[in-house]
PyMOL Python script that loads the backbone (N, CA, C, O; Angstrom):
from pymol import cmd

cmd.read_pdbstr("""\
ATOM      1  N   MET A   1       0.859  -1.224  -0.043  1.00  0.00           N
ATOM      2  CA  MET A   1      -0.107   0.095   0.147  1.00  0.00           C
ATOM      3  C   MET A   1       0.795   1.380  -0.065  1.00  0.00           C
ATOM      4  O   MET A   1       0.460   2.367  -0.719  1.00  0.00           O
ATOM      5  N   GLU A   2       2.027   1.194   0.618  1.00  0.00           N
ATOM      6  CA  GLU A   2       2.837   2.449   0.660  1.00  0.00           C
ATOM      7  C   GLU A   2       3.399   2.774  -0.660  1.00  0.00           C
ATOM      8  O   GLU A   2       3.501   3.953  -0.999  1.00  0.00           O
ATOM      9  N   GLU A   3       3.786   1.772  -1.459  1.00  0.00           N
ATOM     10  CA  GLU A   3       4.264   2.040  -2.828  1.00  0.00           C
ATOM     11  C   GLU A   3       3.241   2.779  -3.553  1.00  0.00           C
ATOM     12  O   GLU A   3       3.527   3.759  -4.241  1.00  0.00           O
ATOM     13  N   ILE A   4       1.926   2.287  -3.402  1.00  0.00           N
ATOM     14  CA  ILE A   4       0.725   3.097  -4.257  1.00  0.00           C
ATOM     15  C   ILE A   4       0.623   4.369  -3.706  1.00  0.00           C
ATOM     16  O   ILE A   4       0.443   5.314  -4.475  1.00  0.00           O
ATOM     17  N   LYS A   5       0.737   4.625  -2.094  1.00  0.00           N
ATOM     18  CA  LYS A   5       0.478   6.085  -1.879  1.00  0.00           C
ATOM     19  C   LYS A   5       1.604   6.790  -2.366  1.00  0.00           C
ATOM     20  O   LYS A   5       1.383   7.992  -2.513  1.00  0.00           O
ATOM     21  N   LYS A   6       2.720   6.419  -2.656  1.00  0.00           N
ATOM     22  CA  LYS A   6       3.751   7.521  -3.053  1.00  0.00           C
ATOM     23  C   LYS A   6       3.604   8.202  -4.481  1.00  0.00           C
ATOM     24  O   LYS A   6       4.186   9.222  -4.850  1.00  0.00           O
ATOM     25  N   CYS A   7       2.494   7.246  -5.386  1.00  0.00           N
ATOM     26  CA  CYS A   7       2.180   7.724  -6.622  1.00  0.00           C
ATOM     27  C   CYS A   7       0.826   8.605  -6.615  1.00  0.00           C
ATOM     28  O   CYS A   7       0.167   8.662  -7.654  1.00  0.00           O
ATOM     29  N   ILE A   8       0.465   9.190  -5.630  1.00  0.00           N
ATOM     30  CA  ILE A   8      -0.685   9.986  -5.351  1.00  0.00           C
ATOM     31  C   ILE A   8      -0.163  11.379  -5.536  1.00  0.00           C
ATOM     32  O   ILE A   8       0.762  11.892  -4.908  1.00  0.00           O
ATOM     33  N   VAL A   9      -0.899  11.929  -6.504  1.00  0.00           N
ATOM     34  CA  VAL A   9      -0.440  13.369  -6.819  1.00  0.00           C
ATOM     35  C   VAL A   9       0.139  14.194  -5.531  1.00  0.00           C
ATOM     36  O   VAL A   9      -0.291  14.018  -4.391  1.00  0.00           O
ATOM     37  N   ASN A  10       1.227  15.166  -5.887  1.00  0.00           N
ATOM     38  CA  ASN A  10       1.730  15.709  -4.603  1.00  0.00           C
ATOM     39  C   ASN A  10       0.916  16.917  -4.306  1.00  0.00           C
ATOM     40  O   ASN A  10      -0.065  17.088  -5.029  1.00  0.00           O
ATOM     41  N   GLU A  11       1.169  17.844  -3.303  1.00  0.00           N
ATOM     42  CA  GLU A  11       0.499  18.782  -2.710  1.00  0.00           C
ATOM     43  C   GLU A  11       0.631  20.096  -3.868  1.00  0.00           C
ATOM     44  O   GLU A  11      -0.380  20.706  -4.216  1.00  0.00           O
ATOM     45  N   TYR A  12       1.991  20.436  -4.404  1.00  0.00           N
ATOM     46  CA  TYR A  12       2.151  21.255  -5.382  1.00  0.00           C
ATOM     47  C   TYR A  12       1.111  20.955  -6.642  1.00  0.00           C
ATOM     48  O   TYR A  12       0.472  21.899  -7.108  1.00  0.00           O
ATOM     49  N   THR A  13       0.994  19.919  -7.059  1.00  0.00           N
ATOM     50  CA  THR A  13       0.109  19.550  -8.294  1.00  0.00           C
ATOM     51  C   THR A  13      -1.468  19.765  -7.828  1.00  0.00           C
ATOM     52  O   THR A  13      -2.260  20.415  -8.511  1.00  0.00           O
ATOM     53  N   TYR A  14      -1.806  19.148  -6.608  1.00  0.00           N
ATOM     54  CA  TYR A  14      -2.845  19.749  -5.818  1.00  0.00           C
ATOM     55  C   TYR A  14      -3.393  20.947  -6.002  1.00  0.00           C
ATOM     56  O   TYR A  14      -4.511  21.227  -6.433  1.00  0.00           O
ATOM     57  N   GLU A  15      -2.372  21.756  -5.579  1.00  0.00           N
ATOM     58  CA  GLU A  15      -2.786  23.255  -5.298  1.00  0.00           C
ATOM     59  C   GLU A  15      -2.981  23.891  -6.781  1.00  0.00           C
ATOM     60  O   GLU A  15      -3.652  24.902  -6.988  1.00  0.00           O
ATOM     61  N   ARG A  16      -2.455  23.324  -7.550  1.00  0.00           N
ATOM     62  CA  ARG A  16      -2.837  23.626  -9.212  1.00  0.00           C
ATOM     63  C   ARG A  16      -4.158  23.205  -9.824  1.00  0.00           C
ATOM     64  O   ARG A  16      -4.555  23.604 -10.919  1.00  0.00           O
ATOM     65  N   MET A  17      -4.806  22.369  -9.030  1.00  0.00           N
ATOM     66  CA  MET A  17      -5.992  21.722  -9.695  1.00  0.00           C
ATOM     67  C   MET A  17      -7.151  22.296  -9.424  1.00  0.00           C
ATOM     68  O   MET A  17      -7.815  21.948  -8.448  1.00  0.00           O
ATOM     69  N   GLN A  18      -7.557  23.301 -10.307  1.00  0.00           N
ATOM     70  CA  GLN A  18      -8.649  24.373  -9.964  1.00  0.00           C
ATOM     71  C   GLN A  18     -10.051  23.712  -9.912  1.00  0.00           C
ATOM     72  O   GLN A  18     -10.863  24.157  -9.101  1.00  0.00           O
ATOM     73  N   ASP A  19     -10.423  22.572 -10.807  1.00  0.00           N
ATOM     74  CA  ASP A  19     -11.770  22.083 -10.708  1.00  0.00           C
ATOM     75  C   ASP A  19     -12.231  21.303  -9.719  1.00  0.00           C
ATOM     76  O   ASP A  19     -13.333  20.792  -9.922  1.00  0.00           O
ATOM     77  N   TYR A  20     -11.545  21.008  -8.425  1.00  0.00           N
ATOM     78  CA  TYR A  20     -11.739  20.157  -7.432  1.00  0.00           C
ATOM     79  C   TYR A  20     -11.655  20.951  -6.015  1.00  0.00           C
ATOM     80  O   TYR A  20     -10.720  21.672  -5.668  1.00  0.00           O
ATOM     81  N   HIS A  21     -12.686  20.702  -5.363  1.00  0.00           N
ATOM     82  CA  HIS A  21     -13.053  21.576  -4.060  1.00  0.00           C
ATOM     83  C   HIS A  21     -12.992  20.867  -2.739  1.00  0.00           C
ATOM     84  O   HIS A  21     -13.854  20.789  -1.864  1.00  0.00           O
ATOM     85  N   TRP A  22     -11.679  20.326  -2.797  1.00  0.00           N
ATOM     86  CA  TRP A  22     -11.409  19.827  -1.462  1.00  0.00           C
ATOM     87  C   TRP A  22     -11.071  21.092  -0.410  1.00  0.00           C
ATOM     88  O   TRP A  22     -10.947  22.249  -0.812  1.00  0.00           O
ATOM     89  N   THR A  23     -10.973  20.795   0.641  1.00  0.00           N
ATOM     90  CA  THR A  23     -10.611  22.031   1.501  1.00  0.00           C
ATOM     91  C   THR A  23      -9.148  21.934   1.587  1.00  0.00           C
ATOM     92  O   THR A  23      -8.575  23.020   1.506  1.00  0.00           O
ATOM     93  N   SER A  24      -8.471  20.989   1.718  1.00  0.00           N
ATOM     94  CA  SER A  24      -6.779  20.838   1.842  1.00  0.00           C
ATOM     95  C   SER A  24      -6.370  19.924   0.950  1.00  0.00           C
ATOM     96  O   SER A  24      -7.117  19.460   0.089  1.00  0.00           O
ATOM     97  N   TYR A  25      -5.093  19.586   1.106  1.00  0.00           N
ATOM     98  CA  TYR A  25      -4.405  18.452   0.469  1.00  0.00           C
ATOM     99  C   TYR A  25      -4.728  17.320   1.312  1.00  0.00           C
ATOM    100  O   TYR A  25      -5.179  16.292   0.807  1.00  0.00           O
ATOM    101  N   ARG A  26      -4.541  17.425   2.508  1.00  0.00           N
ATOM    102  CA  ARG A  26      -4.924  16.080   3.499  1.00  0.00           C
ATOM    103  C   ARG A  26      -6.165  15.802   3.269  1.00  0.00           C
ATOM    104  O   ARG A  26      -6.473  14.624   3.449  1.00  0.00           O
ATOM    105  N   GLU A  27      -7.059  16.585   2.892  1.00  0.00           N
ATOM    106  CA  GLU A  27      -8.662  15.728   2.743  1.00  0.00           C
ATOM    107  C   GLU A  27      -8.334  15.174   1.354  1.00  0.00           C
ATOM    108  O   GLU A  27      -8.798  14.050   1.160  1.00  0.00           O
ATOM    109  N   PHE A  28      -7.692  15.668   0.425  1.00  0.00           N
ATOM    110  CA  PHE A  28      -7.639  15.306  -0.791  1.00  0.00           C
ATOM    111  C   PHE A  28      -6.907  13.918  -0.855  1.00  0.00           C
ATOM    112  O   PHE A  28      -7.321  13.062  -1.636  1.00  0.00           O
ATOM    113  N   TYR A  29      -6.038  13.728  -0.204  1.00  0.00           N
ATOM    114  CA  TYR A  29      -4.809  12.645   0.365  1.00  0.00           C
ATOM    115  C   TYR A  29      -5.751  11.590   0.776  1.00  0.00           C
ATOM    116  O   TYR A  29      -5.908  10.557   0.124  1.00  0.00           O
ATOM    117  N   ASP A  30      -6.492  11.917   2.074  1.00  0.00           N
ATOM    118  CA  ASP A  30      -7.288  11.009   2.883  1.00  0.00           C
ATOM    119  C   ASP A  30      -8.528  10.421   1.843  1.00  0.00           C
ATOM    120  O   ASP A  30      -8.973   9.310   2.129  1.00  0.00           O
ATOM    121  N   TRP A  31      -8.963  10.961   0.929  1.00  0.00           N
ATOM    122  CA  TRP A  31     -10.072  10.401  -0.064  1.00  0.00           C
ATOM    123  C   TRP A  31      -9.380   9.419  -0.873  1.00  0.00           C
ATOM    124  O   TRP A  31      -9.830   8.295  -1.094  1.00  0.00           O
ATOM    125  N   ASN A  32      -8.277   9.863  -1.310  1.00  0.00           N
ATOM    126  CA  ASN A  32      -7.327   8.770  -2.167  1.00  0.00           C
ATOM    127  C   ASN A  32      -7.243   7.724  -1.657  1.00  0.00           C
ATOM    128  O   ASN A  32      -7.601   6.732  -2.292  1.00  0.00           O
ATOM    129  N   VAL A  33      -6.659   7.586  -0.130  1.00  0.00           N
ATOM    130  CA  VAL A  33      -6.558   6.354   0.392  1.00  0.00           C
ATOM    131  C   VAL A  33      -7.744   5.661   0.737  1.00  0.00           C
ATOM    132  O   VAL A  33      -7.839   4.446   0.562  1.00  0.00           O
ATOM    133  N   LYS A  34      -8.881   6.520   1.333  1.00  0.00           N
ATOM    134  CA  LYS A  34      -9.954   5.732   1.494  1.00  0.00           C
ATOM    135  C   LYS A  34     -10.559   5.082   0.250  1.00  0.00           C
ATOM    136  O   LYS A  34     -11.232   4.056   0.345  1.00  0.00           O
ATOM    137  N   CYS A  35     -10.277   5.779  -1.100  1.00  0.00           N
ATOM    138  CA  CYS A  35     -10.572   4.931  -2.336  1.00  0.00           C
ATOM    139  C   CYS A  35      -9.807   3.722  -2.317  1.00  0.00           C
ATOM    140  O   CYS A  35     -10.419   2.679  -2.546  1.00  0.00           O
ATOM    141  N   LEU A  36      -8.560   3.672  -2.081  1.00  0.00           N
ATOM    142  CA  LEU A  36      -7.736   2.782  -2.208  1.00  0.00           C
ATOM    143  C   LEU A  36      -8.047   1.420  -1.524  1.00  0.00           C
ATOM    144  O   LEU A  36      -7.855   0.290  -1.972  1.00  0.00           O
ATOM    145  N   HIS A  37      -8.657   1.860  -0.145  1.00  0.00           N
ATOM    146  CA  HIS A  37      -8.960   0.675   0.817  1.00  0.00           C
ATOM    147  C   HIS A  37     -10.451   0.058   0.376  1.00  0.00           C
ATOM    148  O   HIS A  37     -10.697  -1.099   0.717  1.00  0.00           O
ATOM    149  N   GLU A  38     -11.156   0.593  -0.158  1.00  0.00           N
ATOM    150  CA  GLU A  38     -12.446   0.363  -0.855  1.00  0.00           C
ATOM    151  C   GLU A  38     -12.517  -0.744  -1.991  1.00  0.00           C
ATOM    152  O   GLU A  38     -13.435  -1.538  -2.198  1.00  0.00           O
ATOM    153  N   SER A  39     -11.418  -0.609  -2.617  1.00  0.00           N
ATOM    154  CA  SER A  39     -11.524  -1.646  -3.536  1.00  0.00           C
ATOM    155  C   SER A  39      -9.865  -2.488  -3.665  1.00  0.00           C
ATOM    156  O   SER A  39      -8.808  -1.926  -3.952  1.00  0.00           O
ATOM    157  N   GLN A  40     -10.025  -3.686  -3.414  1.00  0.00           N
ATOM    158  CA  GLN A  40      -8.966  -4.658  -3.578  1.00  0.00           C
ATOM    159  C   GLN A  40      -8.505  -4.770  -4.899  1.00  0.00           C
ATOM    160  O   GLN A  40      -7.337  -5.091  -5.121  1.00  0.00           O
ATOM    161  N   ASP A  41      -9.286  -4.543  -5.775  1.00  0.00           N
ATOM    162  CA  ASP A  41      -8.945  -4.766  -6.906  1.00  0.00           C
ATOM    163  C   ASP A  41      -8.162  -3.710  -7.769  1.00  0.00           C
ATOM    164  O   ASP A  41      -7.297  -3.954  -8.610  1.00  0.00           O
ATOM    165  N   ASP A  42      -8.667  -2.440  -7.369  1.00  0.00           N
ATOM    166  CA  ASP A  42      -7.955  -1.238  -7.648  1.00  0.00           C
ATOM    167  C   ASP A  42      -6.556  -1.371  -7.117  1.00  0.00           C
ATOM    168  O   ASP A  42      -5.537  -1.251  -7.797  1.00  0.00           O
ATOM    169  N   SER A  43      -6.616  -1.649  -5.755  1.00  0.00           N
ATOM    170  CA  SER A  43      -5.035  -1.729  -5.090  1.00  0.00           C
ATOM    171  C   SER A  43      -4.180  -2.754  -5.876  1.00  0.00           C
ATOM    172  O   SER A  43      -3.008  -2.524  -6.174  1.00  0.00           O
ATOM    173  N   ILE A  44      -4.819  -3.881  -6.193  1.00  0.00           N
ATOM    174  CA  ILE A  44      -3.840  -4.886  -6.818  1.00  0.00           C
ATOM    175  C   ILE A  44      -3.118  -4.114  -8.356  1.00  0.00           C
ATOM    176  O   ILE A  44      -1.925  -4.032  -8.648  1.00  0.00           O
ATOM    177  N   TRP A  45      -4.124  -3.705  -9.011  1.00  0.00           N
ATOM    178  CA  TRP A  45      -4.039  -3.155 -10.062  1.00  0.00           C
ATOM    179  C   TRP A  45      -3.065  -2.017 -10.087  1.00  0.00           C
ATOM    180  O   TRP A  45      -2.106  -2.001 -10.859  1.00  0.00           O
ATOM    181  N   LEU A  46      -3.359  -0.962  -9.135  1.00  0.00           N
ATOM    182  CA  LEU A  46      -2.235   0.246  -8.952  1.00  0.00           C
ATOM    183  C   LEU A  46      -0.975  -0.111  -8.273  1.00  0.00           C
ATOM    184  O   LEU A  46      -0.066   0.715  -8.195  1.00  0.00           O
ATOM    185  N   TYR A  47      -0.858  -1.436  -7.719  1.00  0.00           N
ATOM    186  CA  TYR A  47       0.424  -1.704  -7.427  1.00  0.00           C
ATOM    187  C   TYR A  47       1.342  -1.663  -8.677  1.00  0.00           C
ATOM    188  O   TYR A  47       2.318  -0.978  -8.982  1.00  0.00           O
ATOM    189  N   SER A  48       0.638  -2.684  -9.296  1.00  0.00           N
ATOM    190  CA  SER A  48       1.449  -2.850 -10.785  1.00  0.00           C
ATOM    191  C   SER A  48       1.604  -1.519 -11.378  1.00  0.00           C
ATOM    192  O   SER A  48       2.714  -1.177 -11.786  1.00  0.00           O
ATOM    193  N   PHE A  49       0.709  -0.824 -11.454  1.00  0.00           N
ATOM    194  CA  PHE A  49       0.801   0.566 -12.045  1.00  0.00           C
ATOM    195  C   PHE A  49       1.783   1.442 -11.705  1.00  0.00           C
ATOM    196  O   PHE A  49       2.463   2.005 -12.563  1.00  0.00           O
ATOM    197  N   CYS A  50       1.924   1.611 -10.546  1.00  0.00           N
ATOM    198  CA  CYS A  50       2.941   2.294  -9.797  1.00  0.00           C
ATOM    199  C   CYS A  50       4.387   1.918 -10.042  1.00  0.00           C
ATOM    200  O   CYS A  50       5.304   2.695 -10.310  1.00  0.00           O
ATOM    201  N   LYS A  51       4.449   0.501  -9.897  1.00  0.00           N
ATOM    202  CA  LYS A  51       6.066   0.167 -10.389  1.00  0.00           C
ATOM    203  C   LYS A  51       6.162   0.581 -11.584  1.00  0.00           C
ATOM    204  O   LYS A  51       7.214   1.187 -11.788  1.00  0.00           O
ATOM    205  N   LEU A  52       5.310   0.473 -12.671  1.00  0.00           N
ATOM    206  CA  LEU A  52       5.544   1.156 -13.836  1.00  0.00           C
ATOM    207  C   LEU A  52       6.002   2.361 -14.197  1.00  0.00           C
ATOM    208  O   LEU A  52       6.935   2.682 -14.933  1.00  0.00           O
ATOM    209  N   LEU A  53       4.937   3.219 -13.357  1.00  0.00           N
ATOM    210  CA  LEU A  53       5.358   4.645 -13.052  1.00  0.00           C
ATOM    211  C   LEU A  53       6.456   5.004 -12.878  1.00  0.00           C
ATOM    212  O   LEU A  53       7.001   5.921 -13.493  1.00  0.00           O
ATOM    213  N   SER A  54       7.085   4.139 -11.761  1.00  0.00           N
ATOM    214  CA  SER A  54       8.454   4.747 -11.143  1.00  0.00           C
ATOM    215  C   SER A  54       9.378   4.414 -11.745  1.00  0.00           C
ATOM    216  O   SER A  54      10.468   4.910 -11.460  1.00  0.00           O
ATOM    217  N   SER A  55       9.269   3.473 -12.769  1.00  0.00           N
ATOM    218  CA  SER A  55      10.449   3.048 -13.979  1.00  0.00           C
ATOM    219  C   SER A  55      10.320   3.624 -15.180  1.00  0.00           C
ATOM    220  O   SER A  55      11.066   3.288 -16.100  1.00  0.00           O
ATOM    221  N   ASP A  56       9.175   4.750 -15.370  1.00  0.00           N
ATOM    222  CA  ASP A  56       8.849   5.575 -16.513  1.00  0.00           C
ATOM    223  C   ASP A  56       8.296   4.760 -17.568  1.00  0.00           C
ATOM    224  O   ASP A  56       8.471   5.146 -18.724  1.00  0.00           O
ATOM    225  N   ARG A  57       7.773   3.888 -17.392  1.00  0.00           N
ATOM    226  CA  ARG A  57       7.096   2.805 -18.410  1.00  0.00           C
ATOM    227  C   ARG A  57       5.772   3.430 -18.935  1.00  0.00           C
ATOM    228  O   ARG A  57       5.396   3.180 -20.080  1.00  0.00           O
ATOM    229  N   ILE A  58       5.130   4.164 -18.184  1.00  0.00           N
ATOM    230  CA  ILE A  58       3.899   4.656 -18.671  1.00  0.00           C
ATOM    231  C   ILE A  58       4.041   5.834 -19.271  1.00  0.00           C
ATOM    232  O   ILE A  58       4.745   6.673 -18.709  1.00  0.00           O
ATOM    233  N   LYS A  59       3.435   6.134 -20.478  1.00  0.00           N
ATOM    234  CA  LYS A  59       3.376   7.235 -21.431  1.00  0.00           C
ATOM    235  C   LYS A  59       1.939   7.790 -21.609  1.00  0.00           C
ATOM    236  O   LYS A  59       1.004   7.010 -21.427  1.00  0.00           O
ATOM    237  N   LEU A  60       1.715   8.966 -21.920  1.00  0.00           N
ATOM    238  CA  LEU A  60       0.403   9.398 -22.220  1.00  0.00           C
ATOM    239  C   LEU A  60       0.954  10.239 -23.708  1.00  0.00           C
ATOM    240  O   LEU A  60       2.099  10.614 -23.959  1.00  0.00           O
ATOM    241  N   MET A  61      -0.377  10.386 -24.617  1.00  0.00           N
ATOM    242  CA  MET A  61      -0.294  10.850 -25.743  1.00  0.00           C
ATOM    243  C   MET A  61      -1.505  11.946 -26.027  1.00  0.00           C
ATOM    244  O   MET A  61      -2.697  11.641 -26.027  1.00  0.00           O
ATOM    245  N   ASP A  62      -0.898  13.498 -26.311  1.00  0.00           N
ATOM    246  CA  ASP A  62      -2.063  14.416 -26.497  1.00  0.00           C
ATOM    247  C   ASP A  62      -2.458  14.017 -28.004  1.00  0.00           C
ATOM    248  O   ASP A  62      -1.564  13.962 -28.849  1.00  0.00           O
ATOM    249  N   GLU A  63      -3.447  13.810 -28.257  1.00  0.00           N
ATOM    250  CA  GLU A  63      -4.000  13.651 -29.729  1.00  0.00           C
ATOM    251  C   GLU A  63      -3.620  14.917 -30.418  1.00  0.00           C
ATOM    252  O   GLU A  63      -3.001  14.825 -31.477  1.00  0.00           O
ATOM    253  N   GLU A  64      -3.900  16.004 -29.970  1.00  0.00           N
ATOM    254  CA  GLU A  64      -3.699  17.273 -30.477  1.00  0.00           C
ATOM    255  C   GLU A  64      -2.367  17.502 -30.978  1.00  0.00           C
ATOM    256  O   GLU A  64      -2.321  17.982 -32.111  1.00  0.00           O
ATOM    257  N   SER A  65      -1.341  17.284 -30.434  1.00  0.00           N
ATOM    258  CA  SER A  65       0.028  17.405 -30.733  1.00  0.00           C
ATOM    259  C   SER A  65       0.908  16.165 -31.092  1.00  0.00           C
ATOM    260  O   SER A  65       2.026  16.175 -31.607  1.00  0.00           O
ATOM    261  N   CYS A  66       0.109  15.029 -30.682  1.00  0.00           N
ATOM    262  CA  CYS A  66       0.905  13.720 -30.761  1.00  0.00           C
ATOM    263  C   CYS A  66       2.309  13.617 -30.146  1.00  0.00           C
ATOM    264  O   CYS A  66       3.179  12.862 -30.580  1.00  0.00           O
ATOM    265  N   ALA A  67       2.469  14.540 -28.974  1.00  0.00           N
ATOM    266  CA  ALA A  67       3.505  14.804 -28.207  1.00  0.00           C
ATOM    267  C   ALA A  67       3.257  13.522 -27.171  1.00  0.00           C
ATOM    268  O   ALA A  67       2.073  13.251 -26.969  1.00  0.00           O
ATOM    269  N   THR A  68       4.296  12.676 -26.469  1.00  0.00           N
ATOM    270  CA  THR A  68       4.038  11.824 -25.656  1.00  0.00           C
ATOM    271  C   THR A  68       4.604  12.581 -24.314  1.00  0.00           C
ATOM    272  O   THR A  68       5.472  13.451 -24.393  1.00  0.00           O
ATOM    273  N   PHE A  69       3.988  12.135 -23.005  1.00  0.00           N
ATOM    274  CA  PHE A  69       4.611  12.400 -21.919  1.00  0.00           C
ATOM    275  C   PHE A  69       4.533  11.373 -20.972  1.00  0.00           C
ATOM    276  O   PHE A  69       3.641  10.526 -20.921  1.00  0.00           O
ATOM    277  N   SER A  70       5.639  11.489 -20.111  1.00  0.00           N
ATOM    278  CA  SER A  70       5.621  10.425 -18.914  1.00  0.00           C
ATOM    279  C   SER A  70       4.463  10.688 -17.979  1.00  0.00           C
ATOM    280  O   SER A  70       3.988  11.819 -17.886  1.00  0.00           O
ATOM    281  N   ALA A  71       4.017   9.698 -17.310  1.00  0.00           N
ATOM    282  CA  ALA A  71       2.920   9.878 -16.249  1.00  0.00           C
ATOM    283  C   ALA A  71       3.878   9.618 -14.927  1.00  0.00           C
ATOM    284  O   ALA A  71       4.876   8.904 -14.824  1.00  0.00           O
ATOM    285  N   TYR A  72       3.322  10.320 -14.107  1.00  0.00           N
ATOM    286  CA  TYR A  72       3.980  10.475 -12.909  1.00  0.00           C
ATOM    287  C   TYR A  72       3.253   9.934 -11.661  1.00  0.00           C
ATOM    288  O   TYR A  72       3.838   9.473 -10.681  1.00  0.00           O
ATOM    289  N   GLY A  73       2.035  10.029 -11.787  1.00  0.00           N
ATOM    290  CA  GLY A  73       1.080  10.016 -10.473  1.00  0.00           C
ATOM    291  C   GLY A  73      -0.393   9.593 -10.975  1.00  0.00           C
ATOM    292  O   GLY A  73      -0.659   9.291 -12.138  1.00  0.00           O
ATOM    293  N   PHE A  74      -1.202   9.620 -10.021  1.00  0.00           N
ATOM    294  CA  PHE A  74      -2.872   9.430  -9.990  1.00  0.00           C
ATOM    295  C   PHE A  74      -3.299   9.799  -8.918  1.00  0.00           C
ATOM    296  O   PHE A  74      -2.634   9.946  -7.893  1.00  0.00           O
ATOM    297  N   TYR A  75      -4.694  10.021  -9.086  1.00  0.00           N
ATOM    298  CA  TYR A  75      -5.676  10.254  -8.257  1.00  0.00           C
ATOM    299  C   TYR A  75      -6.689   9.769  -8.522  1.00  0.00           C
ATOM    300  O   TYR A  75      -6.789   9.196  -9.607  1.00  0.00           O
ATOM    301  N   TYR A  76      -7.924   9.834  -7.524  1.00  0.00           N
ATOM    302  CA  TYR A  76      -9.114   9.524  -7.544  1.00  0.00           C
ATOM    303  C   TYR A  76      -9.900  10.792  -7.565  1.00  0.00           C
ATOM    304  O   TYR A  76      -9.809  11.628  -6.666  1.00  0.00           O
ATOM    305  N   ASP A  77     -10.685  10.921  -8.623  1.00  0.00           N
ATOM    306  CA  ASP A  77     -11.661  12.307  -8.747  1.00  0.00           C
ATOM    307  C   ASP A  77     -12.759  12.071  -7.876  1.00  0.00           C
ATOM    308  O   ASP A  77     -12.737  11.028  -7.221  1.00  0.00           O
ATOM    309  N   HIS A  78     -13.847  12.961  -7.734  1.00  0.00           N
ATOM    310  CA  HIS A  78     -15.044  12.776  -6.744  1.00  0.00           C
ATOM    311  C   HIS A  78     -15.915  11.473  -7.203  1.00  0.00           C
ATOM    312  O   HIS A  78     -16.509  10.772  -6.384  1.00  0.00           O
ATOM    313  N   ASP A  79     -15.921  11.279  -8.331  1.00  0.00           N
ATOM    314  CA  ASP A  79     -16.649   9.961  -9.002  1.00  0.00           C
ATOM    315  C   ASP A  79     -15.842   8.711  -8.616  1.00  0.00           C
ATOM    316  O   ASP A  79     -16.412   7.639  -8.820  1.00  0.00           O
ATOM    317  N   LYS A  80     -14.741   8.680  -8.148  1.00  0.00           N
ATOM    318  CA  LYS A  80     -14.073   7.606  -7.716  1.00  0.00           C
ATOM    319  C   LYS A  80     -13.253   6.929  -9.352  1.00  0.00           C
ATOM    320  O   LYS A  80     -12.833   5.806  -9.631  1.00  0.00           O
ATOM    321  N   ASN A  81     -13.303   8.130 -10.088  1.00  0.00           N
ATOM    322  CA  ASN A  81     -12.464   7.416 -11.414  1.00  0.00           C
ATOM    323  C   ASN A  81     -10.990   7.709 -11.095  1.00  0.00           C
ATOM    324  O   ASN A  81     -10.692   8.763 -10.533  1.00  0.00           O
ATOM    325  N   ILE A  82      -9.999   6.742 -11.464  1.00  0.00           N
ATOM    326  CA  ILE A  82      -8.551   7.114 -11.603  1.00  0.00           C
ATOM    327  C   ILE A  82      -8.348   7.810 -12.771  1.00  0.00           C
ATOM    328  O   ILE A  82      -8.666   7.562 -13.935  1.00  0.00           O
ATOM    329  N   VAL A  83      -7.708   8.811 -12.206  1.00  0.00           N
ATOM    330  CA  VAL A  83      -7.327   9.905 -13.125  1.00  0.00           C
ATOM    331  C   VAL A  83      -5.610  10.060 -13.083  1.00  0.00           C
ATOM    332  O   VAL A  83      -5.023  10.441 -12.070  1.00  0.00           O
ATOM    333  N   ILE A  84      -4.972   9.724 -14.260  1.00  0.00           N
ATOM    334  CA  ILE A  84      -3.659   9.570 -14.607  1.00  0.00           C
ATOM    335  C   ILE A  84      -2.865  11.026 -14.781  1.00  0.00           C
ATOM    336  O   ILE A  84      -3.331  11.873 -15.542  1.00  0.00           O
ATOM    337  N   VAL A  85      -1.663  11.263 -14.048  1.00  0.00           N
ATOM    338  CA  VAL A  85      -1.392  12.627 -14.222  1.00  0.00           C
ATOM    339  C   VAL A  85       0.179  12.499 -14.919  1.00  0.00           C
ATOM    340  O   VAL A  85       1.012  11.630 -14.661  1.00  0.00           O
ATOM    341  N   ASN A  86       0.295  13.479 -15.749  1.00  0.00           N
ATOM    342  CA  ASN A  86       1.445  13.804 -16.368  1.00  0.00           C
ATOM    343  C   ASN A  86       2.223  15.142 -15.664  1.00  0.00           C
ATOM    344  O   ASN A  86       1.589  16.106 -15.235  1.00  0.00           O
ATOM    345  N   PRO A  87       3.521  15.050 -15.624  1.00  0.00           N
ATOM    346  CA  PRO A  87       4.128  16.418 -15.201  1.00  0.00           C
ATOM    347  C   PRO A  87       3.737  17.893 -16.107  1.00  0.00           C
ATOM    348  O   PRO A  87       3.060  17.777 -17.129  1.00  0.00           O
ATOM    349  N   ARG A  88       4.077  18.869 -15.782  1.00  0.00           N
ATOM    350  CA  ARG A  88       3.661  20.177 -16.468  1.00  0.00           C
ATOM    351  C   ARG A  88       4.714  20.126 -17.442  1.00  0.00           C
ATOM    352  O   ARG A  88       4.819  21.017 -18.285  1.00  0.00           O
TER     353      ARG A  88
END
""", "prot")
cmd.dss("prot")
cmd.show_as("cartoon", "prot")
cmd.util.cbc("prot")
cmd.orient("prot")
């Protein structure tokens, strides 16, 4: 579980997220940990996913520019969807 928690977006990225209305990074982080605990399937999948993230093997492509970006983390949105994040 600790390996997965390391992949939750950091406080700096959280601060830049304008569309979400958590009151603090702590509330946001706790929400993500709660979601992890609710789904054993997600936890199993995210464990492998985070290992791939840390080895820079997950890429995202923007269809507009066809540029690829390295993914670095994830979070659960308010609807419990997993959102994959690439750096700025």
